C-alpha positions in Angstrom: -37.0 5.5 10.3 -34.5 6.0 7.6 -36.0 6.9 4.2 -34.2 5.3 1.3 -36.6 6.4 -1.4 -37.5 10.1 -1.7 -39.6 12.3 -4.0 -38.1 14.3 -6.8 -35.6 16.7 -5.4 -34.4 14.4 -2.7 -34.5 15.0 1.0 -32.5 14.5 4.2 -31.5 11.6 6.4 -33.7 11.7 9.5 -31.5 13.5 12.1 -28.7 14.2 9.6 -28.3 17.3 7.4 -27.1 15.2 4.4 -29.2 15.0 1.3 -30.2 11.4 0.5 -30.6 10.9 -3.3 -31.9 7.6 -4.7 -32.8 8.4 -8.3 -31.0 9.9 -11.3 -33.7 12.7 -11.3 -33.0 13.6 -7.7 -29.2 13.6 -8.4 -29.7 15.9 -11.4 -31.9 18.3 -9.4 -29.4 18.4 -6.6 -26.5 19.0 -8.9 -28.2 22.0 -10.4 -28.7 23.8 -7.1 -25.2 25.4 -6.8 -23.5 25.0 -10.2 -20.9 27.7 -9.3 -19.3 25.5 -6.7 -16.9 22.7 -7.5 -18.3 19.2 -7.1 -16.0 16.5 -5.6 -17.1 12.8 -5.8 -16.2 9.7 -3.7 -17.7 6.5 -5.1 -18.0 3.6 -2.6 -19.9 0.4 -2.0 -20.7 1.5 1.5 -19.7 -0.2 4.8 -17.7 3.0 5.4 -14.6 3.0 7.5 -11.9 5.6 8.5 -10.2 5.2 5.1 -13.4 6.4 3.4 -13.7 9.2 6.0 -10.2 10.4 5.1 -11.2 10.5 1.4 -14.4 12.4 2.2 -12.6 15.0 4.4 -10.0 15.5 1.7 -12.7 16.0 -0.9 -14.2 18.8 1.1 -10.9 20.7 1.5 -10.9 24.2 -0.2 -8.7 24.4 -3.2 -6.5 27.1 -4.8 -9.5 29.2 -5.9 -10.6 29.4 -2.3 -14.1 27.9 -3.0 -15.2 25.1 -0.7 -16.4 22.3 -2.9 -19.6 20.3 -2.4 -18.9 16.6 -1.6 -21.0 13.8 -3.0 -20.7 10.3 -1.7 -22.2 7.4 -3.7 -23.0 4.0 -2.2 -23.7 1.3 -4.7 -22.9 -2.4 -4.3 -22.0 -3.2 -7.9 -23.1 -6.7 -8.8 -21.0 -6.8 -12.0 -17.7 -6.8 -10.0 -18.5 -9.9 -7.9 -17.5 -13.2 -9.4 -19.1 -16.6 -8.9 -18.9 -17.6 -5.2 -17.9 -14.1 -4.1 -19.6 -12.2 -1.3 -22.2 -10.0 -3.2 -25.2 -11.3 -1.2 -23.5 -10.9 2.2 -21.5 -7.7 1.5 -22.1 -5.5 4.6 -24.8 -2.9 4.0 -25.7 -0.3 6.7 -27.0 2.9 5.2 -27.8 4.4 8.6 -24.2 4.1 9.9 -22.8 5.2 6.6 -25.0 8.3 6.8 -23.7 9.2 10.2 -20.1 8.9 9.0 -20.9 11.0 5.9 -22.3 13.8 8.0 -19.3 13.8 10.3 -17.0 14.0 7.3 -18.9 17.0 5.9 -20.6 15.3 3.0 -23.3 17.4 1.3 -25.2 14.6 -0.4 -25.3 10.8 -0.5 -26.4 9.0 -3.7 -27.7 5.5 -2.9 -29.4 4.2 -6.1 -31.0 0.9 -6.8 -29.6 -1.3 -9.5 -32.1 -0.2 -12.1 -31.0 3.4 -11.7 -27.4 2.6 -12.7 -28.2 -0.1 -15.2 -31.7 0.8 -16.5 -31.6 -1.7 -19.4 -30.2 -4.5 -17.3 -26.8 -6.1 -17.5 -27.5 -7.6 -21.0 -28.1 -4.1 -22.5 -25.1 -2.5 -20.8 -22.3 -0.9 -22.8 -19.1 -2.0 -21.0 -15.8 -0.4 -20.6 -12.8 -2.6 -21.3 -9.5 -1.3 -20.0 -6.1 -2.6 -21.4 -5.5 -6.2 -20.5 -1.9 -5.3 -19.5 -3.5 -3.6 -16.5 -6.4 -5.9 -15.8 -4.9 -9.4 -16.3 -2.2 -9.0 -13.7 -2.1 -8.9 -9.9 -5.6 -9.2 -8.6 -7.0 -9.6 -12.1 -5.5 -13.1 -12.4 -7.9 -14.5 -9.8 -10.8 -12.1 -10.5 -11.4 -12.2 -14.3 -13.8 -9.4 -15.4 -13.6 -7.6 -12.0 -11.8 -4.5 -13.2 -13.9 -4.2 -16.4 -16.9 -4.1 -14.1 -15.3 -1.5 -11.9 -14.4 0.7 -14.9 -17.9 0.3 -16.3 -19.7 1.4 -13.1 -17.3 4.3 -12.4 -17.8 5.6 -15.9 -21.5 5.3 -15.5 -21.4 7.2 -12.2 -19.1 9.9 -13.6 -21.6 10.4 -16.5 -24.4 10.9 -14.0 -22.5 12.9 -11.4 -20.3 15.0 -13.7 -17.8 15.9 -10.9 -14.9 18.3 -11.2 -12.8 15.9 -9.1 -12.8 12.2 -8.4 -11.2 11.0 -5.2 -9.9 7.4 -4.9 -7.8 5.6 -2.3 -4.3 4.3 -3.0 -5.1 1.1 -1.0 -6.7 -0.4 -4.2 -3.7 0.6 -6.2 -4.4 -1.5 -9.3 -7.9 -0.2 -9.4 -6.6 3.4 -9.2 -4.1 2.8 -12.0 -6.8 1.4 -14.2 -9.3 4.1 -13.5 -6.8 6.8 -14.2 -6.0 5.2 -17.5 -9.6 4.9 -18.5 -10.5 8.5 -17.6 -7.4 9.7 -19.5 -8.1 7.5 -22.6 -11.7 8.5 -22.7 -11.0 12.2 -22.2 -13.5 12.4 -19.3 -13.7 15.9 -17.9 -12.7 15.2 -14.3 -9.4 15.2 -12.4 -8.4 12.2 -10.3 -6.9 12.8 -6.8 -5.5 9.8 -4.9 -5.3 9.6 -1.2 -2.9 7.5 0.9 -3.9 4.3 2.6 -5.4 4.6 6.1 -4.3 1.9 8.4 -5.5 0.4 11.7 -3.4 0.4 14.9 -1.4 -2.7 13.8 -0.8 -1.5 10.3 -3.5 -3.4 8.5 -5.1 -1.4 5.8 -8.7 -0.4 6.5 -11.2 -2.5 4.6 -15.0 -3.0 4.7 -14.5 -6.7 4.6 -12.7 -6.8 7.9 -16.2 -7.2 9.4 -16.0 -10.8 8.2 -13.1 -11.5 10.5 -13.4 -13.2 13.9 -11.4 -11.8 16.8 -8.7 -14.4 16.4 -8.6 -13.9 12.6 -8.3 -10.1 13.1 -5.2 -10.7 15.1 -3.9 -13.1 12.5 -4.5 -10.6 9.7 -1.9 -8.3 11.2 0.8 -10.6 9.8 0.2 -9.1 6.3 1.7 -5.6 7.0 4.4 -7.2 9.1 5.4 -9.4 6.1 5.6 -6.3 4.0 7.7 -4.5 6.7 10.1 -7.4 6.6 10.4 -7.2 2.8 11.0 -3.5 2.9 13.7 -3.9 5.5 15.4 -6.5 3.3 15.3 -4.1 0.4 16.8 -1.3 2.4 19.6 -3.7 3.5 20.5 -4.1 -0.2 18.4 -7.0 -1.4 16.8 -6.2 -4.7 16.0 -9.6 -6.3 12.3 -10.1 -6.8 12.4 -13.7 -5.7 14.1 -12.9 -2.4 11.6 -10.1 -1.6 8.7 -12.3 -2.6 10.2 -15.2 -0.6 10.3 -13.4 2.7 6.6 -12.4 2.3 5.7 -16.1 1.6 7.7 -17.2 4.6 6.1 -14.7 7.0 2.5 -15.4 5.8 3.0 -19.2 5.8 4.2 -19.0 9.4 1.2 -16.9 10.4 -1.3 -19.3 8.8 -2.5 -16.8 6.2 -3.2 -18.3 2.8 -1.1 -16.5 0.2 -2.8 -15.9 -3.1 -0.1 -13.9 -4.8 2.9 -11.7 -4.2 4.3 -9.7 -7.1 7.0 -7.1 -7.7 5.9 -4.7 -10.5 6.6 -1.3 -11.9 4.0 0.9 -10.1 2.5 2.7 -13.0 2.5 0.1 -15.8 2.1 -2.9 -13.4 4.7 -4.7 -15.5 6.5 -7.5 -13.7 10.1 -6.9 -12.5 13.0 -9.2 -11.7 14.7 -6.7 -9.5 13.5 -3.8 -7.4 15.3 -0.7 -8.8 14.8 2.9 -7.8 11.0 2.7 -7.6 9.0 -0.5 -7.4 5.8 -1.9 -6.0 5.5 -5.1 -3.9 1.8 -6.2 -4.0 0.2 -9.0 -1.9 -3.1 -10.8 -1.8 -3.9 -13.3 0.9 -6.9 -14.9 2.6 -7.7 -15.0 6.3 -10.7 -17.2 6.9 -13.4 -16.0 4.4 -11.8 -12.6 4.1 -9.6 -11.6 1.1 -6.9 -9.1 2.1 -4.8 -7.0 -0.2 -1.9 -4.7 0.6 1.2 -3.3 -1.0 4.5 -1.5 -0.3 6.4 1.0 -2.5 10.1 0.4 -2.5 12.2 3.6 -3.2 15.9 3.8 -3.1 15.9 7.6 -2.6 13.6 10.5 -1.9 11.6 11.9 -4.9 12.9 14.5 -7.3 10.8 17.0 -9.2 12.3 18.5 -12.4 10.7 21.7 -13.6 12.0 23.0 -16.9 10.9 25.9 -19.1 11.8 29.1 -20.8 12.9 32.3 -19.1 10.2 34.3 -17.4 7.8 31.5 -17.1 7.7 31.9 -13.3 9.6 28.8 -12.5 11.6 30.2 -9.6 8.5 31.6 -7.9 6.3 28.5 -8.1 9.2 26.0 -7.6 10.2 27.7 -4.3 6.6 27.7 -3.0 6.0 24.2 -4.3 9.1 22.8 -2.6 7.9 24.5 0.6 4.5 22.9 0.3 5.9 19.4 -0.2 8.6 19.8 2.4 11.3 19.2 -0.3 14.5 21.2 -0.8 14.5 23.9 -3.5 17.3 23.7 -6.0 17.5 26.9 -8.0 19.8 25.9 -10.8 19.1 29.2 -12.6 20.6 31.0 -9.6 23.7 28.9 -10.0 24.1 30.0 -13.7 23.4 33.6 -12.7 26.0 33.4 -10.0 28.7 32.2 -12.5 27.6 35.0 -14.9 27.9 37.6 -12.1 31.4 36.2 -11.3 32.5 36.4 -14.9 31.5 40.0 -15.1 33.2 40.8 -11.8 36.4 39.3 -13.1 36.2 41.4 -16.3 36.3 38.3 -18.6 34.6 38.1 -22.0 31.3 36.2 -21.3 31.2 35.0 -24.9 34.7 33.4 -24.8 34.7 29.9 -23.2 38.5 30.0 -22.9 38.2 33.1 -20.7 35.4 31.6 -18.6 36.8 28.1 -18.0 39.7 29.2 -15.7 37.2 31.1 -13.5 35.4 27.8 -12.6 38.5 26.2 -11.0 38.1 26.3 -7.2 34.8 28.2 -7.4 32.9 27.9 -4.1 29.2 28.1 -5.0 26.6 27.2 -2.4 22.9 27.3 -2.1 21.8 27.6 1.5 18.4 27.1 3.0 16.3 24.0 3.6 12.6 23.3 3.2 10.5 26.3 4.0 13.5 28.7 4.1 14.3 31.3 1.5 17.3 30.3 -0.5 20.6 32.2 -0.1 23.3 32.1 -2.9 26.9 32.4 -1.7 29.8 32.7 -4.1 33.3 32.4 -2.5 31.7 33.3 0.8 29.8 36.4 -0.4 26.1 36.7 -0.5 25.1 37.4 -4.1 21.4 36.6 -3.8 20.2 40.0 -4.9 23.1 40.9 -7.2 22.5 38.0 -9.6 19.0 39.3 -10.4 20.2 42.5 -12.0 19.3 43.3 -15.7 23.1 43.2 -16.5 23.4 39.6 -15.3 20.0 38.6 -16.9 21.2 39.9 -20.3 24.4 37.7 -20.2 23.3 34.5 -18.5 22.3 32.7 -21.6 25.6 33.4 -23.2 27.6 32.1 -20.2 25.3 29.1 -19.6 25.8 28.0 -23.3 29.4 27.2 -22.7 30.1 23.4 -22.3 32.6 24.0 -19.5 30.0 25.9 -17.4 27.2 23.4 -18.0 29.4 20.4 -17.3 30.7 21.9 -14.0 27.3 22.9 -12.7 25.6 19.8 -13.9 28.1 17.7 -12.0 27.5 19.8 -8.9 23.7 19.6 -9.2 23.8 15.8 -9.7 25.8 15.5 -6.5 23.2 17.6 -4.7 20.5 15.2 -5.9 22.1 11.9 -5.0 19.8 11.5 -1.9 16.8 13.0 -3.8 14.2 15.0 -1.9 14.4 18.1 -3.9 12.5 20.3 -6.5 14.9 21.6 -9.1 14.1 24.2 -11.8 16.1 25.3 -14.8 16.4 24.7 -18.6 17.7 21.1 -18.7 16.8 19.6 -15.4 14.6 16.8 -16.8 16.7 16.1 -19.9 20.3 16.4 -18.7 20.6 16.8 -14.9 17.9 14.5 -13.5 16.6 12.4 -16.4 15.4 9.8 -13.9 13.3 12.4 -11.9 10.0 11.0 -10.7 8.0 14.0 -11.8 9.0 16.2 -14.8 7.1 19.4 -15.8 7.7 21.8 -18.6 6.4 25.1 -17.2 5.8 27.8 -19.8 3.8 30.9 -20.8 3.4 33.0 -23.9 6.1 35.5 -24.7 3.7 38.4 -24.1 2.8 37.0 -20.6 6.4 36.5 -19.7 7.3 40.1 -20.8 4.5 41.4 -18.6 5.8 39.4 -15.6 9.4 40.6 -16.3 8.3 44.2 -16.3 6.5 43.7 -13.0 9.6 42.0 -11.4 11.9 44.8 -12.5 9.6 47.4 -11.2 9.3 45.6 -7.8 13.1 45.4 -7.6 13.6 49.0 -8.4 15.2 48.5 -11.8 14.3 50.5 -14.9 11.6 48.9 -17.0 12.2 48.8 -20.8 9.4 49.2 -23.3 7.1 46.1 -23.6 8.2 45.4 -27.2 11.8 45.5 -26.2 11.2 43.0 -23.4 9.3 40.7 -25.7 12.1 40.8 -28.3 14.7 40.1 -25.5 12.7 37.1 -24.2 12.2 35.6 -27.7 15.9 35.9 -28.4 16.8 34.2 -25.1 14.4 31.4 -26.0 16.3 31.0 -29.3 19.7 31.0 -27.7 18.6 28.5 -25.0 16.9 26.2 -27.5 19.7 26.2 -30.1 22.8 25.9 -27.9 24.9 22.8 -28.4 25.3 21.8 -24.8 22.1 20.7 -23.1 19.6 22.9 -25.1 16.2 23.9 -23.7 13.9 21.0 -24.6 10.8 19.5 -23.2 11.7 16.0 -21.9 9.6 13.3 -23.6 8.1 12.2 -20.3 7.5 15.7 -19.1 4.0 17.3 -18.8 3.6 20.8 -20.3 1.9 23.3 -18.0 1.0 26.6 -19.6 0.5 29.2 -16.8 -1.1 32.1 -18.7 -4.1 33.3 -16.7 -3.2 31.1 -13.7 -2.5 32.4 -10.2 0.6 31.1 -8.3 -1.8 29.1 -6.1 -3.4 27.5 -9.1 -0.1 26.6 -10.7 1.1 25.0 -7.4 -2.2 23.1 -7.2 -1.6 21.8 -10.7 2.0 20.9 -9.9 0.8 19.0 -6.8 -1.6 17.0 -8.9 1.1 16.1 -11.4 3.5 15.1 -8.6 1.0 12.8 -6.9 0.2 11.1 -10.2 3.9 9.9 -10.2 4.7 9.7 -6.4 1.9 8.1 -4.3 1.3 9.2 -0.8 1.9 5.6 0.2 5.4 5.9 -1.2 6.3 9.2 0.4 4.4 11.4 2.8 6.3 14.6 3.7 6.7 15.5 7.3 7.1 19.2 6.6 4.5 19.7 3.9 1.9 22.5 4.3 -1.0 23.7 2.3 0.5 27.1 1.6 0.8 28.5 -1.8 
């Protein structure tokens, strides 16, 4: 028989090598067994399905440091988040089946506590977490008052007990994900959040534990929900952006199928604020009822592929990590720094004064500058048909590139070219003004930087690897600091951190660790449900 209560230290499912923990003491003892390994946590209410399995398998994936994490699954049907007349008493509970799925997904331990372990003083004595009403009183929160406060409260309680390094949540419950991210950030809780894309069944219906309530005929009927969202997305791609029209086609399709529509909303994905029109990036969210089962689903509407803008000072390692990050995501790599280096090389070749904009401007007319190479291919820089990929990395070019790049004529010409390259999106661009001047509407903006001393060390290593003479370290530091001053003080598009960019300091981080951090920042802004790359890899 399955044991659900175990002595201090926990035990195993009969027949399964998965620790079963039912008390806080057992959890604490298990946590202390291998403190050197990262702990990844997936909280659920049980009745596990393939969406949960996807989360658990992702949780067990080795990260940049190469250490395989331990995965903890929790199963707790939280009474606080069920309103009057909802399905708390009949919510599906099958710990034996859940244990089998957990083992197959590589879970190390399953925490299945009783209510008194989570709320030892009872509900009346519980300190509750109240997220901002702007996030909880909209969408599903309109019909389920108090629901998201209860979710935030129980997740914070679990995080306090589990103390995981990483929390994994599904994008299917998008509003819940947005709220929990906000709560964790506002409270400064020491865990990172990783979101995983929605897993769907054969007809496109998002996996849900509550599908067990559906009869065979109702299950067929429920497939009309993703079909209605497909129709709305097709309408959007055909040029319709008015919220009422997009909501209207969903209403029409659901009414025709016999599903009872609860709500359909067009909102900004991260703030959940209502929108009258679907612009570059919007979320269409739907709640409906099929028999006794409440269904939710959503569709992200994007007018172009995502853009990542990575800015930062010279020597911060932008080119190295941006190239690898673009390869990982399956996006094109746009090395804007190489473009400015190519122009600088051309100015030197023509014998013009790099400091004189009047001498530089004529050299831009008819200049044929191309960056070749798609996702996963090393980029080649061609100028007037000549490969200058290696030549533009010489110390002579490096010493003059800030001077040439500061000219308004140069920045205007190259900015226009870069914007043209980004019209379709689908690229990772790096430089000094990508997030502020070139792509101010980029989905993800990062200011990648490092201390002057660290950048000087990297520059010395790069020169040595390329066979160039290596100046004294103090000279390199002074040169980098002066370049920072020039880049930050130029009149045309100075080096600045965009207001909505996230600073990432790379001192002490490996390239793999920086890429892992970039991936996390990217996925905070661009959900997997919005864009799943075909060519992405886990390299880096």
